[in-house]
C-alpha positions as CSV (number, residue, x, y, z in Angstrom):
1,X,0.0,0.0,0.0
2,X,1.4,3.3,-1.0
3,X,1.7,6.3,1.4
4,X,-1.1,8.2,-0.4
5,X,-3.5,5.3,0.0
6,X,-2.6,5.0,3.6
7,X,-3.3,8.7,4.1
8,X,-6.7,8.5,2.5
9,X,-7.5,5.4,4.6
10,X,-6.6,7.2,7.8
11,X,-8.6,10.3,6.8
12,X,-11.6,8.1,6.0
13,X,-11.3,6.4,9.4
14,X,-11.1,9.8,11.1
15,X,-14.3,10.9,9.2
16,X,-16.2,7.8,10.4
17,X,-15.1,8.4,14.0
18,X,-16.2,12.1,13.7
19,X,-19.6,11.1,12.3
20,X,-20.1,8.6,15.1
21,X,-19.2,11.2,17.7
22,X,-21.7,13.6,16.1
23,X,-24.4,11.0,16.2
24,X,-23.8,10.2,19.8
25,X,-23.8,13.9,20.6
26,X,-26.9,14.8,18.7
27,X,-29.2,11.8,19.1
28,X,-30.4,11.9,22.7
29,X,-32.4,8.6,22.5
30,X,-29.0,6.8,22.3
31,X,-28.3,7.9,25.9
32,X,-24.5,7.6,25.5
33,X,-23.1,11.1,26.2
34,X,-19.8,9.6,27.4
35,X,-19.1,8.0,24.1
36,X,-18.9,11.4,22.4
37,X,-15.5,11.9,24.1
38,X,-14.4,8.5,23.1
39,X,-15.3,8.8,19.4
40,X,-14.3,12.4,19.2
41,X,-10.9,11.6,20.7
42,X,-10.5,8.8,18.2
43,X,-11.3,11.2,15.4
44,X,-8.7,13.7,16.6
45,X,-6.2,10.8,17.0
46,X,-6.7,9.6,13.5
47,X,-6.5,13.2,12.1
48,X,-3.2,13.6,14.0
49,X,-2.0,10.3,12.4
50,X,-3.0,11.6,9.0
51,X,-0.9,14.8,9.7
52,X,2.1,12.6,10.5
53,X,1.6,10.6,7.3
54,X,1.6,13.8,5.3
55,X,4.8,15.0,6.9
56,X,6.5,11.7,6.3
57,X,5.3,11.6,2.8
58,X,6.7,15.1,2.1
59,X,10.0,14.2,3.7
60,X,10.3,11.0,1.6
61,X,9.5,12.9,-1.6
62,X,12.3,15.5,-0.9
63,X,14.8,12.7,-0.5
């Protein structure tokens, strides 16, 4: 798997986690307010990982 594919995969995972955090935050019938922090934190973690992948990708391209 190339670096670009890994980056998009991580961004997609972060988007899924962000959507799940929003669902838990906005749908009161689920009754899981604590999970907003869990899924939101996961989304932030994966976005950070995507940032690291971008930095590594740029460094590799420069040689």
